[in-house]
N, C-alpha and C positions, 0 to 999 in steps of 0.2 A: 503493499497500501505504498510506505511512505517513497517509495524507487517512481510512481506512478503520480505520485502527489509533486514531488523535482522534478522531473520533467513538464507537467502541466505549469508548475511556474516559470521554467526556464523558456518553454514556448511565450505565454503570457511577454516574460520581460525582453526577449528576440524581439516580438511580434508588433511591442510599445517602442524598441528603439528604433527600430526599421517604420515605423508611423513617426516617428519624430522627426526623424532624417526625414522623411518626404516632405513632412510640414517645413522644414526649415529650406528643403533644396526648391518648395515650391512657392515660399517666401522670396526667397531670392532673387528668383527666375523672375516675380511679379515686379521686384524693385530695379533688377535688371534692365527687365524691359519698358520700365516707366521710364528710367536714367536714358536709355537710347532713344528713347521717342520724344525726350524734353529734348535731345542732342540735334537731332535733326529739324527745328526750330518747330515753326506753327503751322499746324495742316489746314489744309482745307477743310471745308466743311463736309464731305463726303467720306474723307480721310479718316475722319475724326468721326464719323458715325460706324465706319468699318470696323477703325479700331474700336468702338467702345462695344460691338459684337463680336468681335473678337476675344477679345476679354472675356464679353459674359461666354462665350461659349468654353471657355480655359477654363472660369470657374464652375461651371457647369460641369465638365468632366472631370474635374480634381473633385466634384461634391461625389460624382458617381463612384468613382476611383476609391474614396473614404469606404463609403457604403457597402459596397463590393468588398471591403478588405473588413468591415467588422463583421458581417453576414459570414467571411471563410474565418472569423476568429472562433464566432460562437462554434461551426462547426468542426470548428480546431482542426484546420487544415494548413 
């Protein structure tokens, strides 16, 4: 029983480490992206709208990834 418990705890912390690192990468990528766009200067309205849509899609994809990870965690995969 102790061995199973130990394995479960280890998996939990590994998953938490992976999630934490993914969150850091996500945040860093968003920040770098914003800095890149600012360096390019002012955007035309059309480009600003496309950029906003792309960022929204990016955030939605991120949310779906986190949801999938939570499901996998519950299934202990």
